[in-house]
PyMOL Python script that loads the backbone (N, CA, C, O; Angstrom):
from pymol import cmd

cmd.read_pdbstr("""\
ATOM      1  N   MET A   1      25.481 -49.693 162.661  1.00  0.00           N
ATOM      2  CA  MET A   1      25.804 -48.835 163.993  1.00  0.00           C
ATOM      3  C   MET A   1      25.643 -47.601 163.362  1.00  0.00           C
ATOM      4  O   MET A   1      25.987 -47.541 162.181  1.00  0.00           O
ATOM      5  N   ALA A   2      25.076 -46.349 164.037  1.00  0.00           N
ATOM      6  CA  ALA A   2      24.400 -45.461 163.062  1.00  0.00           C
ATOM      7  C   ALA A   2      25.141 -44.162 164.337  1.00  0.00           C
ATOM      8  O   ALA A   2      25.498 -44.555 165.448  1.00  0.00           O
ATOM      9  N   ILE A   3      25.245 -42.906 163.995  1.00  0.00           N
ATOM     10  CA  ILE A   3      26.014 -41.968 164.860  1.00  0.00           C
ATOM     11  C   ILE A   3      25.024 -40.576 164.487  1.00  0.00           C
ATOM     12  O   ILE A   3      24.648 -40.047 163.440  1.00  0.00           O
ATOM     13  N   THR A   4      24.880 -40.371 165.605  1.00  0.00           N
ATOM     14  CA  THR A   4      23.515 -39.638 165.870  1.00  0.00           C
ATOM     15  C   THR A   4      24.666 -37.939 165.874  1.00  0.00           C
ATOM     16  O   THR A   4      25.893 -37.857 165.821  1.00  0.00           O
ATOM     17  N   ASP A   5      23.566 -36.778 165.961  1.00  0.00           N
ATOM     18  CA  ASP A   5      24.007 -35.400 165.631  1.00  0.00           C
ATOM     19  C   ASP A   5      25.827 -35.113 167.080  1.00  0.00           C
ATOM     20  O   ASP A   5      26.900 -34.542 166.887  1.00  0.00           O
ATOM     21  N   ASN A   6      25.396 -35.684 168.045  1.00  0.00           N
ATOM     22  CA  ASN A   6      26.007 -35.481 168.956  1.00  0.00           C
ATOM     23  C   ASN A   6      27.102 -36.744 169.337  1.00  0.00           C
ATOM     24  O   ASN A   6      27.488 -37.096 170.451  1.00  0.00           O
ATOM     25  N   ASP A   7      27.426 -37.247 168.093  1.00  0.00           N
ATOM     26  CA  ASP A   7      28.375 -38.491 167.804  1.00  0.00           C
ATOM     27  C   ASP A   7      28.371 -39.234 169.090  1.00  0.00           C
ATOM     28  O   ASP A   7      29.303 -39.230 169.894  1.00  0.00           O
ATOM     29  N   THR A   8      27.340 -39.821 169.211  1.00  0.00           N
ATOM     30  CA  THR A   8      26.829 -40.639 169.991  1.00  0.00           C
ATOM     31  C   THR A   8      26.653 -42.290 169.148  1.00  0.00           C
ATOM     32  O   THR A   8      25.878 -42.325 168.192  1.00  0.00           O
ATOM     33  N   ILE A   9      27.033 -42.956 169.356  1.00  0.00           N
ATOM     34  CA  ILE A   9      27.421 -44.272 168.251  1.00  0.00           C
ATOM     35  C   ILE A   9      25.848 -44.982 168.702  1.00  0.00           C
ATOM     36  O   ILE A   9      25.523 -44.520 169.796  1.00  0.00           O
ATOM     37  N   ILE A  10      25.091 -45.693 168.313  1.00  0.00           N
ATOM     38  CA  ILE A  10      23.781 -46.257 168.249  1.00  0.00           C
ATOM     39  C   ILE A  10      23.973 -47.746 167.733  1.00  0.00           C
ATOM     40  O   ILE A  10      24.602 -47.889 166.685  1.00  0.00           O
ATOM     41  N   ASP A  11      23.724 -48.311 168.064  1.00  0.00           N
ATOM     42  CA  ASP A  11      23.568 -49.829 167.483  1.00  0.00           C
ATOM     43  C   ASP A  11      22.252 -50.403 167.310  1.00  0.00           C
ATOM     44  O   ASP A  11      21.302 -50.293 168.086  1.00  0.00           O
ATOM     45  N   GLN A  12      22.290 -50.950 166.348  1.00  0.00           N
ATOM     46  CA  GLN A  12      20.985 -51.012 165.491  1.00  0.00           C
ATOM     47  C   GLN A  12      20.478 -52.610 164.977  1.00  0.00           C
ATOM     48  O   GLN A  12      21.335 -53.009 164.187  1.00  0.00           O
ATOM     49  N   THR A  13      20.049 -53.019 165.046  1.00  0.00           N
ATOM     50  CA  THR A  13      19.567 -54.577 165.018  1.00  0.00           C
ATOM     51  C   THR A  13      19.165 -54.374 163.669  1.00  0.00           C
ATOM     52  O   THR A  13      18.848 -53.243 163.300  1.00  0.00           O
ATOM     53  N   LEU A  14      19.137 -55.585 162.701  1.00  0.00           N
ATOM     54  CA  LEU A  14      18.930 -55.882 161.190  1.00  0.00           C
ATOM     55  C   LEU A  14      17.490 -55.604 160.905  1.00  0.00           C
ATOM     56  O   LEU A  14      17.119 -54.986 159.907  1.00  0.00           O
ATOM     57  N   SER A  15      16.530 -56.184 162.009  1.00  0.00           N
ATOM     58  CA  SER A  15      15.612 -55.352 161.708  1.00  0.00           C
ATOM     59  C   SER A  15      15.430 -53.766 162.014  1.00  0.00           C
ATOM     60  O   SER A  15      15.264 -52.978 161.083  1.00  0.00           O
ATOM     61  N   GLU A  16      15.461 -53.455 163.006  1.00  0.00           N
ATOM     62  CA  GLU A  16      15.484 -51.639 163.013  1.00  0.00           C
ATOM     63  C   GLU A  16      15.977 -51.408 161.621  1.00  0.00           C
ATOM     64  O   GLU A  16      15.166 -50.945 160.819  1.00  0.00           O
ATOM     65  N   LYS A  17      17.091 -51.644 161.255  1.00  0.00           N
ATOM     66  CA  LYS A  17      17.447 -51.246 159.725  1.00  0.00           C
ATOM     67  C   LYS A  17      16.509 -51.245 158.841  1.00  0.00           C
ATOM     68  O   LYS A  17      16.168 -50.241 158.215  1.00  0.00           O
ATOM     69  N   LEU A  18      15.990 -52.427 158.709  1.00  0.00           N
ATOM     70  CA  LEU A  18      14.808 -52.553 157.771  1.00  0.00           C
ATOM     71  C   LEU A  18      13.803 -51.977 158.049  1.00  0.00           C
ATOM     72  O   LEU A  18      13.379 -51.496 156.997  1.00  0.00           O
ATOM     73  N   VAL A  19      13.177 -51.743 158.832  1.00  0.00           N
ATOM     74  CA  VAL A  19      12.235 -50.675 159.654  1.00  0.00           C
ATOM     75  C   VAL A  19      12.428 -49.683 158.891  1.00  0.00           C
ATOM     76  O   VAL A  19      11.737 -49.376 157.920  1.00  0.00           O
ATOM     77  N   ALA A  20      13.556 -49.032 159.372  1.00  0.00           N
ATOM     78  CA  ALA A  20      14.275 -47.202 158.763  1.00  0.00           C
ATOM     79  C   ALA A  20      13.898 -47.478 157.020  1.00  0.00           C
ATOM     80  O   ALA A  20      13.150 -46.927 156.213  1.00  0.00           O
ATOM     81  N   LYS A  21      14.771 -48.528 156.974  1.00  0.00           N
ATOM     82  CA  LYS A  21      14.765 -48.462 155.440  1.00  0.00           C
ATOM     83  C   LYS A  21      13.368 -48.738 154.855  1.00  0.00           C
ATOM     84  O   LYS A  21      13.161 -48.310 153.719  1.00  0.00           O
ATOM     85  N   GLY A  22      12.597 -49.258 155.354  1.00  0.00           N
ATOM     86  CA  GLY A  22      10.932 -49.190 154.755  1.00  0.00           C
ATOM     87  C   GLY A  22      10.259 -48.130 154.448  1.00  0.00           C
ATOM     88  O   GLY A  22       9.616 -47.830 153.442  1.00  0.00           O
ATOM     89  N   GLN A  23      10.590 -47.297 155.958  1.00  0.00           N
ATOM     90  CA  GLN A  23       9.835 -46.193 156.129  1.00  0.00           C
ATOM     91  C   GLN A  23      10.319 -45.039 154.892  1.00  0.00           C
ATOM     92  O   GLN A  23       9.452 -44.407 154.289  1.00  0.00           O
ATOM     93  N   LYS A  24      11.515 -44.884 154.651  1.00  0.00           N
ATOM     94  CA  LYS A  24      11.990 -44.166 153.495  1.00  0.00           C
ATOM     95  C   LYS A  24      11.314 -44.952 152.484  1.00  0.00           C
ATOM     96  O   LYS A  24      10.258 -44.342 152.320  1.00  0.00           O
ATOM     97  N   SER A  25      11.315 -45.789 151.840  1.00  0.00           N
ATOM     98  CA  SER A  25      11.238 -46.195 150.514  1.00  0.00           C
ATOM     99  C   SER A  25      10.365 -47.868 151.067  1.00  0.00           C
ATOM    100  O   SER A  25      10.832 -48.913 151.519  1.00  0.00           O
ATOM    101  N   PRO A  26       9.139 -47.488 150.790  1.00  0.00           N
ATOM    102  CA  PRO A  26       8.249 -48.542 151.291  1.00  0.00           C
ATOM    103  C   PRO A  26       7.800 -49.547 149.564  1.00  0.00           C
ATOM    104  O   PRO A  26       6.650 -49.921 149.337  1.00  0.00           O
ATOM    105  N   PHE A  27       8.784 -49.755 148.749  1.00  0.00           N
ATOM    106  CA  PHE A  27       8.911 -50.411 147.859  1.00  0.00           C
ATOM    107  C   PHE A  27       9.910 -51.291 147.962  1.00  0.00           C
ATOM    108  O   PHE A  27       9.969 -52.293 147.250  1.00  0.00           O
ATOM    109  N   LEU A  28      10.831 -50.974 148.910  1.00  0.00           N
ATOM    110  CA  LEU A  28      11.741 -51.644 149.104  1.00  0.00           C
ATOM    111  C   LEU A  28      11.246 -53.317 150.051  1.00  0.00           C
ATOM    112  O   LEU A  28      11.726 -54.450 150.023  1.00  0.00           O
ATOM    113  N   ILE A  29      10.309 -52.812 150.658  1.00  0.00           N
ATOM    114  CA  ILE A  29       9.740 -54.126 151.293  1.00  0.00           C
ATOM    115  C   ILE A  29       8.758 -54.783 150.217  1.00  0.00           C
ATOM    116  O   ILE A  29       8.474 -55.977 150.317  1.00  0.00           O
ATOM    117  N   ALA A  30       8.311 -54.098 149.324  1.00  0.00           N
ATOM    118  CA  ALA A  30       7.086 -54.753 148.640  1.00  0.00           C
ATOM    119  C   ALA A  30       8.029 -55.425 147.475  1.00  0.00           C
ATOM    120  O   ALA A  30       7.515 -56.282 146.755  1.00  0.00           O
ATOM    121  N   SER A  31       9.500 -55.022 147.263  1.00  0.00           N
ATOM    122  CA  SER A  31      10.280 -55.761 146.435  1.00  0.00           C
ATOM    123  C   SER A  31      10.822 -57.091 147.554  1.00  0.00           C
ATOM    124  O   SER A  31      10.652 -58.262 147.215  1.00  0.00           O
ATOM    125  N   LEU A  32      11.234 -56.865 148.397  1.00  0.00           N
ATOM    126  CA  LEU A  32      11.380 -58.302 148.882  1.00  0.00           C
ATOM    127  C   LEU A  32      10.390 -59.322 149.539  1.00  0.00           C
ATOM    128  O   LEU A  32      10.583 -60.378 150.141  1.00  0.00           O
ATOM    129  N   ILE A  33       9.230 -58.608 149.198  1.00  0.00           N
ATOM    130  CA  ILE A  33       8.229 -59.991 149.592  1.00  0.00           C
ATOM    131  C   ILE A  33       7.657 -60.440 148.327  1.00  0.00           C
ATOM    132  O   ILE A  33       6.957 -61.452 148.291  1.00  0.00           O
ATOM    133  N   SER A  34       7.971 -59.596 147.059  1.00  0.00           N
ATOM    134  CA  SER A  34       7.545 -60.306 145.756  1.00  0.00           C
ATOM    135  C   SER A  34       8.716 -61.419 145.330  1.00  0.00           C
ATOM    136  O   SER A  34       8.531 -62.422 144.642  1.00  0.00           O
ATOM    137  N   LEU A  35      10.065 -60.939 145.969  1.00  0.00           N
ATOM    138  CA  LEU A  35      11.027 -61.902 145.906  1.00  0.00           C
ATOM    139  C   LEU A  35      10.979 -63.245 146.518  1.00  0.00           C
ATOM    140  O   LEU A  35      11.274 -64.358 146.084  1.00  0.00           O
ATOM    141  N   ALA A  36      10.443 -62.750 147.849  1.00  0.00           N
ATOM    142  CA  ALA A  36      10.058 -64.165 148.834  1.00  0.00           C
ATOM    143  C   ALA A  36       8.930 -64.470 147.791  1.00  0.00           C
ATOM    144  O   ALA A  36       9.391 -65.348 147.061  1.00  0.00           O
ATOM    145  N   GLY A  37       8.100 -64.258 147.527  1.00  0.00           N
ATOM    146  CA  GLY A  37       6.967 -65.123 146.667  1.00  0.00           C
ATOM    147  C   GLY A  37       7.324 -65.664 145.477  1.00  0.00           C
ATOM    148  O   GLY A  37       6.917 -66.788 145.186  1.00  0.00           O
ATOM    149  N   ILE A  38       8.015 -65.048 144.744  1.00  0.00           N
ATOM    150  CA  ILE A  38       8.657 -65.741 143.452  1.00  0.00           C
ATOM    151  C   ILE A  38       9.238 -67.045 143.896  1.00  0.00           C
ATOM    152  O   ILE A  38       8.887 -68.170 143.540  1.00  0.00           O
ATOM    153  N   CYS A  39      10.283 -66.674 144.819  1.00  0.00           N
ATOM    154  CA  CYS A  39      10.874 -67.979 145.359  1.00  0.00           C
ATOM    155  C   CYS A  39       9.960 -69.013 145.537  1.00  0.00           C
ATOM    156  O   CYS A  39       9.870 -70.001 144.808  1.00  0.00           O
ATOM    157  N   GLY A  40       9.171 -68.729 146.680  1.00  0.00           N
ATOM    158  CA  GLY A  40       8.344 -69.764 147.249  1.00  0.00           C
ATOM    159  C   GLY A  40       7.487 -70.380 146.201  1.00  0.00           C
ATOM    160  O   GLY A  40       6.965 -71.481 146.374  1.00  0.00           O
ATOM    161  N   TYR A  41       7.308 -69.547 144.911  1.00  0.00           N
ATOM    162  CA  TYR A  41       6.540 -70.472 143.921  1.00  0.00           C
ATOM    163  C   TYR A  41       7.350 -71.664 143.038  1.00  0.00           C
ATOM    164  O   TYR A  41       7.130 -72.821 142.681  1.00  0.00           O
ATOM    165  N   GLY A  42       8.646 -70.451 142.884  1.00  0.00           N
ATOM    166  CA  GLY A  42       9.500 -71.699 142.137  1.00  0.00           C
ATOM    167  C   GLY A  42       9.439 -72.877 142.677  1.00  0.00           C
ATOM    168  O   GLY A  42       9.081 -73.919 142.128  1.00  0.00           O
ATOM    169  N   ILE A  43       9.773 -72.730 143.713  1.00  0.00           N
ATOM    170  CA  ILE A  43      10.577 -74.189 145.017  1.00  0.00           C
ATOM    171  C   ILE A  43       9.352 -75.326 144.849  1.00  0.00           C
ATOM    172  O   ILE A  43       9.540 -76.534 144.707  1.00  0.00           O
ATOM    173  N   TYR A  44       7.983 -74.611 144.901  1.00  0.00           N
ATOM    174  CA  TYR A  44       6.696 -75.295 144.553  1.00  0.00           C
ATOM    175  C   TYR A  44       6.590 -75.830 143.080  1.00  0.00           C
ATOM    176  O   TYR A  44       6.582 -76.993 142.676  1.00  0.00           O
ATOM    177  N   GLY A  45       6.531 -74.965 142.580  1.00  0.00           N
ATOM    178  CA  GLY A  45       6.585 -75.609 140.867  1.00  0.00           C
ATOM    179  C   GLY A  45       7.710 -76.358 140.516  1.00  0.00           C
ATOM    180  O   GLY A  45       7.478 -77.244 139.694  1.00  0.00           O
ATOM    181  N   PHE A  46       9.282 -76.220 141.045  1.00  0.00           N
ATOM    182  CA  PHE A  46      10.240 -77.196 140.856  1.00  0.00           C
ATOM    183  C   PHE A  46       9.373 -78.685 140.544  1.00  0.00           C
ATOM    184  O   PHE A  46       9.433 -79.118 139.393  1.00  0.00           O
ATOM    185  N   LYS A  47       8.700 -79.333 141.411  1.00  0.00           N
ATOM    186  CA  LYS A  47       8.548 -80.668 141.796  1.00  0.00           C
ATOM    187  C   LYS A  47       7.595 -80.969 140.268  1.00  0.00           C
ATOM    188  O   LYS A  47       7.879 -81.792 139.397  1.00  0.00           O
ATOM    189  N   LYS A  48       6.441 -80.045 140.292  1.00  0.00           N
ATOM    190  CA  LYS A  48       5.398 -79.852 139.112  1.00  0.00           C
ATOM    191  C   LYS A  48       5.545 -79.756 137.846  1.00  0.00           C
ATOM    192  O   LYS A  48       4.766 -80.110 136.961  1.00  0.00           O
ATOM    193  N   ARG A  49       6.851 -79.131 137.746  1.00  0.00           N
ATOM    194  CA  ARG A  49       7.126 -78.931 136.101  1.00  0.00           C
ATOM    195  C   ARG A  49       7.004 -79.717 134.927  1.00  0.00           C
ATOM    196  O   ARG A  49       7.716 -80.705 135.107  1.00  0.00           O
ATOM    197  N   LYS A  50       6.553 -79.766 134.008  1.00  0.00           N
ATOM    198  CA  LYS A  50       6.651 -80.321 132.998  1.00  0.00           C
ATOM    199  C   LYS A  50       7.788 -80.219 131.966  1.00  0.00           C
ATOM    200  O   LYS A  50       8.136 -81.182 131.282  1.00  0.00           O
ATOM    201  N   ILE A  51       8.426 -78.829 131.881  1.00  0.00           N
ATOM    202  CA  ILE A  51       9.620 -78.531 130.892  1.00  0.00           C
ATOM    203  C   ILE A  51      10.889 -78.973 131.615  1.00  0.00           C
ATOM    204  O   ILE A  51      10.886 -79.633 132.654  1.00  0.00           O
ATOM    205  N   SER A  52      11.981 -78.544 130.963  1.00  0.00           N
ATOM    206  CA  SER A  52      12.982 -79.176 131.397  1.00  0.00           C
ATOM    207  C   SER A  52      13.549 -78.324 132.094  1.00  0.00           C
ATOM    208  O   SER A  52      13.299 -77.133 131.908  1.00  0.00           O
ATOM    209  N   THR A  53      14.468 -78.743 133.083  1.00  0.00           N
ATOM    210  CA  THR A  53      15.009 -77.808 133.996  1.00  0.00           C
ATOM    211  C   THR A  53      15.091 -76.435 133.527  1.00  0.00           C
ATOM    212  O   THR A  53      14.349 -75.479 133.753  1.00  0.00           O
ATOM    213  N   GLN A  54      16.454 -76.563 132.621  1.00  0.00           N
ATOM    214  CA  GLN A  54      16.833 -75.010 132.161  1.00  0.00           C
ATOM    215  C   GLN A  54      16.181 -74.417 131.731  1.00  0.00           C
ATOM    216  O   GLN A  54      16.508 -73.292 132.109  1.00  0.00           O
ATOM    217  N   LEU A  55      15.034 -74.305 130.869  1.00  0.00           N
ATOM    218  CA  LEU A  55      13.717 -73.642 130.695  1.00  0.00           C
ATOM    219  C   LEU A  55      12.884 -73.648 131.705  1.00  0.00           C
ATOM    220  O   LEU A  55      12.255 -72.596 131.584  1.00  0.00           O
ATOM    221  N   TYR A  56      12.429 -74.319 132.816  1.00  0.00           N
ATOM    222  CA  TYR A  56      12.220 -73.832 134.083  1.00  0.00           C
ATOM    223  C   TYR A  56      12.809 -72.410 134.515  1.00  0.00           C
ATOM    224  O   TYR A  56      12.311 -71.300 134.331  1.00  0.00           O
ATOM    225  N   LEU A  57      13.975 -72.746 135.124  1.00  0.00           N
ATOM    226  CA  LEU A  57      14.938 -71.518 135.830  1.00  0.00           C
ATOM    227  C   LEU A  57      14.659 -69.962 135.135  1.00  0.00           C
ATOM    228  O   LEU A  57      14.282 -68.875 135.575  1.00  0.00           O
ATOM    229  N   ILE A  58      15.118 -70.568 133.625  1.00  0.00           N
ATOM    230  CA  ILE A  58      15.287 -69.526 132.713  1.00  0.00           C
ATOM    231  C   ILE A  58      13.873 -68.144 133.074  1.00  0.00           C
ATOM    232  O   ILE A  58      13.876 -67.000 133.527  1.00  0.00           O
ATOM    233  N   GLN A  59      12.610 -69.313 132.446  1.00  0.00           N
ATOM    234  CA  GLN A  59      11.337 -68.562 132.695  1.00  0.00           C
ATOM    235  C   GLN A  59      11.544 -68.060 134.272  1.00  0.00           C
ATOM    236  O   GLN A  59      11.464 -66.832 134.275  1.00  0.00           O
ATOM    237  N   LEU A  60      11.730 -68.462 135.317  1.00  0.00           N
ATOM    238  CA  LEU A  60      11.608 -68.264 136.816  1.00  0.00           C
ATOM    239  C   LEU A  60      12.515 -66.689 136.893  1.00  0.00           C
ATOM    240  O   LEU A  60      12.105 -65.623 137.352  1.00  0.00           O
ATOM    241  N   ARG A  61      13.701 -66.959 136.347  1.00  0.00           N
ATOM    242  CA  ARG A  61      15.016 -65.778 136.491  1.00  0.00           C
ATOM    243  C   ARG A  61      13.746 -64.360 135.613  1.00  0.00           C
ATOM    244  O   ARG A  61      13.419 -63.326 136.196  1.00  0.00           O
ATOM    245  N   VAL A  62      13.380 -64.659 134.506  1.00  0.00           N
ATOM    246  CA  VAL A  62      12.734 -63.446 133.612  1.00  0.00           C
ATOM    247  C   VAL A  62      10.978 -63.219 134.438  1.00  0.00           C
ATOM    248  O   VAL A  62      10.295 -62.210 134.262  1.00  0.00           O
ATOM    249  N   ALA A  63      10.656 -64.130 135.104  1.00  0.00           N
ATOM    250  CA  ALA A  63       9.672 -63.339 136.229  1.00  0.00           C
ATOM    251  C   ALA A  63      10.308 -62.464 137.158  1.00  0.00           C
ATOM    252  O   ALA A  63      10.106 -61.271 137.384  1.00  0.00           O
ATOM    253  N   ALA A  64      11.319 -63.480 137.780  1.00  0.00           N
ATOM    254  CA  ALA A  64      11.693 -62.356 138.955  1.00  0.00           C
ATOM    255  C   ALA A  64      12.282 -61.475 138.873  1.00  0.00           C
ATOM    256  O   ALA A  64      12.497 -60.870 139.923  1.00  0.00           O
ATOM    257  N   GLN A  65      12.962 -60.832 137.353  1.00  0.00           N
ATOM    258  CA  GLN A  65      13.482 -59.598 136.785  1.00  0.00           C
ATOM    259  C   GLN A  65      12.174 -58.779 136.598  1.00  0.00           C
ATOM    260  O   GLN A  65      12.165 -57.619 137.010  1.00  0.00           O
ATOM    261  N   GLY A  66      11.179 -59.250 136.063  1.00  0.00           N
ATOM    262  CA  GLY A  66      10.382 -58.265 135.357  1.00  0.00           C
ATOM    263  C   GLY A  66       9.923 -57.858 137.070  1.00  0.00           C
ATOM    264  O   GLY A  66       9.760 -56.693 137.433  1.00  0.00           O
ATOM    265  N   THR A  67       9.746 -59.178 138.077  1.00  0.00           N
ATOM    266  CA  THR A  67       8.908 -58.184 139.147  1.00  0.00           C
ATOM    267  C   THR A  67       9.814 -57.105 139.434  1.00  0.00           C
ATOM    268  O   THR A  67       9.447 -55.957 139.684  1.00  0.00           O
ATOM    269  N   ALA A  68      10.986 -57.494 139.393  1.00  0.00           N
ATOM    270  CA  ALA A  68      12.171 -56.389 140.043  1.00  0.00           C
ATOM    271  C   ALA A  68      11.665 -54.822 139.458  1.00  0.00           C
ATOM    272  O   ALA A  68      11.404 -53.737 139.977  1.00  0.00           O
ATOM    273  N   ILE A  69      11.686 -55.226 138.465  1.00  0.00           N
ATOM    274  CA  ILE A  69      11.789 -53.796 137.399  1.00  0.00           C
ATOM    275  C   ILE A  69      10.565 -53.118 137.736  1.00  0.00           C
ATOM    276  O   ILE A  69      10.494 -51.907 137.947  1.00  0.00           O
ATOM    277  N   ALA A  70       9.328 -54.159 137.795  1.00  0.00           N
ATOM    278  CA  ALA A  70       7.768 -53.438 138.290  1.00  0.00           C
ATOM    279  C   ALA A  70       7.860 -52.451 139.541  1.00  0.00           C
ATOM    280  O   ALA A  70       7.516 -51.288 139.750  1.00  0.00           O
ATOM    281  N   CYS A  71       8.444 -53.390 140.225  1.00  0.00           N
ATOM    282  CA  CYS A  71       8.500 -51.943 141.572  1.00  0.00           C
ATOM    283  C   CYS A  71       9.605 -51.340 141.970  1.00  0.00           C
ATOM    284  O   CYS A  71       9.758 -51.018 143.148  1.00  0.00           O
ATOM    285  N   LEU A  72      10.865 -51.023 140.670  1.00  0.00           N
ATOM    286  CA  LEU A  72      11.706 -50.227 140.851  1.00  0.00           C
ATOM    287  C   LEU A  72      10.628 -49.021 140.048  1.00  0.00           C
ATOM    288  O   LEU A  72      10.708 -47.898 140.548  1.00  0.00           O
ATOM    289  N   THR A  73       9.658 -49.168 138.879  1.00  0.00           N
ATOM    290  CA  THR A  73       9.181 -48.563 138.127  1.00  0.00           C
ATOM    291  C   THR A  73       8.236 -47.441 138.986  1.00  0.00           C
ATOM    292  O   THR A  73       8.084 -46.225 139.104  1.00  0.00           O
ATOM    293  N   ILE A  74       7.648 -48.883 139.558  1.00  0.00           N
ATOM    294  CA  ILE A  74       6.287 -47.733 140.484  1.00  0.00           C
ATOM    295  C   ILE A  74       6.972 -46.980 141.703  1.00  0.00           C
ATOM    296  O   ILE A  74       6.277 -46.085 142.184  1.00  0.00           O
ATOM    297  N   GLY A  75       8.217 -47.188 142.286  1.00  0.00           N
ATOM    298  CA  GLY A  75       8.610 -46.838 143.174  1.00  0.00           C
ATOM    299  C   GLY A  75       8.694 -45.461 142.393  1.00  0.00           C
ATOM    300  O   GLY A  75       8.027 -44.483 142.732  1.00  0.00           O
ATOM    301  N   MET A  76       9.648 -45.466 141.221  1.00  0.00           N
ATOM    302  CA  MET A  76       9.901 -44.149 140.743  1.00  0.00           C
ATOM    303  C   MET A  76       8.779 -43.248 140.233  1.00  0.00           C
ATOM    304  O   MET A  76       8.870 -42.101 140.670  1.00  0.00           O
ATOM    305  N   VAL A  77       7.917 -43.435 139.558  1.00  0.00           N
ATOM    306  CA  VAL A  77       7.060 -42.948 139.957  1.00  0.00           C
ATOM    307  C   VAL A  77       6.161 -42.430 140.492  1.00  0.00           C
ATOM    308  O   VAL A  77       5.470 -41.534 140.007  1.00  0.00           O
ATOM    309  N   TYR A  78       5.990 -43.157 142.080  1.00  0.00           N
ATOM    310  CA  TYR A  78       5.412 -42.549 143.434  1.00  0.00           C
ATOM    311  C   TYR A  78       6.487 -41.598 143.937  1.00  0.00           C
ATOM    312  O   TYR A  78       5.962 -40.562 144.345  1.00  0.00           O
ATOM    313  N   HIS A  79       7.775 -41.593 144.044  1.00  0.00           N
ATOM    314  CA  HIS A  79       8.441 -40.589 144.290  1.00  0.00           C
ATOM    315  C   HIS A  79       8.448 -39.266 143.495  1.00  0.00           C
ATOM    316  O   HIS A  79       8.223 -38.165 143.997  1.00  0.00           O
ATOM    317  N   MET A  80       8.737 -39.504 142.175  1.00  0.00           N
ATOM    318  CA  MET A  80       8.533 -38.112 141.046  1.00  0.00           C
ATOM    319  C   MET A  80       6.720 -37.609 141.484  1.00  0.00           C
ATOM    320  O   MET A  80       6.553 -36.441 141.836  1.00  0.00           O
ATOM    321  N   ILE A  81       5.824 -38.299 141.439  1.00  0.00           N
ATOM    322  CA  ILE A  81       4.442 -37.609 141.966  1.00  0.00           C
ATOM    323  C   ILE A  81       4.878 -37.034 142.578  1.00  0.00           C
ATOM    324  O   ILE A  81       5.227 -35.900 142.251  1.00  0.00           O
ATOM    325  N   LYS A  82       5.166 -37.778 144.354  1.00  0.00           N
ATOM    326  CA  LYS A  82       5.127 -36.940 145.063  1.00  0.00           C
ATOM    327  C   LYS A  82       6.535 -35.655 145.459  1.00  0.00           C
ATOM    328  O   LYS A  82       6.348 -34.980 146.472  1.00  0.00           O
ATOM    329  N   LYS A  83       7.442 -35.477 144.895  1.00  0.00           N
ATOM    330  CA  LYS A  83       8.248 -34.720 144.765  1.00  0.00           C
ATOM    331  C   LYS A  83       7.922 -33.595 143.671  1.00  0.00           C
ATOM    332  O   LYS A  83       8.229 -32.485 144.104  1.00  0.00           O
ATOM    333  N   HIS A  84       7.467 -33.569 142.565  1.00  0.00           N
ATOM    334  CA  HIS A  84       6.809 -32.636 141.222  1.00  0.00           C
ATOM    335  C   HIS A  84       5.857 -32.041 141.414  1.00  0.00           C
ATOM    336  O   HIS A  84       5.708 -30.821 141.354  1.00  0.00           O
ATOM    337  N   ILE A  85       4.948 -33.014 141.720  1.00  0.00           N
ATOM    338  CA  ILE A  85       3.260 -32.869 141.289  1.00  0.00           C
ATOM    339  C   ILE A  85       2.640 -32.455 143.010  1.00  0.00           C
ATOM    340  O   ILE A  85       1.838 -31.593 143.367  1.00  0.00           O
ATOM    341  N   LEU A  86       3.107 -33.076 143.488  1.00  0.00           N
ATOM    342  CA  LEU A  86       2.551 -33.050 145.103  1.00  0.00           C
ATOM    343  C   LEU A  86       3.589 -31.395 145.707  1.00  0.00           C
ATOM    344  O   LEU A  86       3.014 -30.432 146.214  1.00  0.00           O
ATOM    345  N   HIS A  87       5.202 -31.456 145.466  1.00  0.00           N
ATOM    346  CA  HIS A  87       5.722 -30.633 146.001  1.00  0.00           C
ATOM    347  C   HIS A  87       6.256 -30.966 147.276  1.00  0.00           C
ATOM    348  O   HIS A  87       6.038 -29.992 147.996  1.00  0.00           O
ATOM    349  N   ASP A  88       6.741 -31.695 147.804  1.00  0.00           N
ATOM    350  CA  ASP A  88       6.642 -32.598 148.667  1.00  0.00           C
ATOM    351  C   ASP A  88       8.120 -31.816 149.296  1.00  0.00           C
ATOM    352  O   ASP A  88       9.059 -32.611 149.260  1.00  0.00           O
ATOM    353  N   GLU A  89       8.397 -30.829 149.698  1.00  0.00           N
ATOM    354  CA  GLU A  89       9.423 -30.407 150.009  1.00  0.00           C
ATOM    355  C   GLU A  89      10.456 -30.986 151.077  1.00  0.00           C
ATOM    356  O   GLU A  89      11.629 -30.615 151.104  1.00  0.00           O
ATOM    357  N   LYS A  90      10.126 -31.567 151.618  1.00  0.00           N
ATOM    358  CA  LYS A  90      10.772 -32.445 152.799  1.00  0.00           C
ATOM    359  C   LYS A  90      11.577 -33.727 152.410  1.00  0.00           C
ATOM    360  O   LYS A  90      12.319 -34.349 153.170  1.00  0.00           O
ATOM    361  N   GLU A  91      11.302 -34.031 151.067  1.00  0.00           N
ATOM    362  CA  GLU A  91      11.850 -35.019 150.710  1.00  0.00           C
ATOM    363  C   GLU A  91      13.572 -34.731 150.450  1.00  0.00           C
ATOM    364  O   GLU A  91      13.728 -34.120 149.392  1.00  0.00           O
ATOM    365  N   PRO A  92      14.404 -34.920 150.903  1.00  0.00           N
ATOM    366  CA  PRO A  92      15.935 -34.808 150.446  1.00  0.00           C
ATOM    367  C   PRO A  92      16.200 -34.599 148.954  1.00  0.00           C
ATOM    368  O   PRO A  92      17.356 -34.505 148.539  1.00  0.00           O
TER     369      PRO A  92
END
""", "prot")
cmd.dss("prot")
cmd.show_as("cartoon", "prot")
cmd.util.cbc("prot")
cmd.orient("prot")
């Protein structure tokens, strides 16, 4: 639920909220897609694993955290370049 300038309440669906967040921060969508990819790989690889379950899950967790950190780092560098080097004053 969002409130506009004239105090009108607007109902937004989950997909509309996701699109609005994606326009503000495109790396959010990239991190969600990478999370889905890692989860899919984890489910697929779980049946074909040749190591113990504990070690497999630890390796999968490390891969997921590394991807999340990479997306955050790339997003921060992008916004720093956009704000400080390109001097985009529209950015709040």
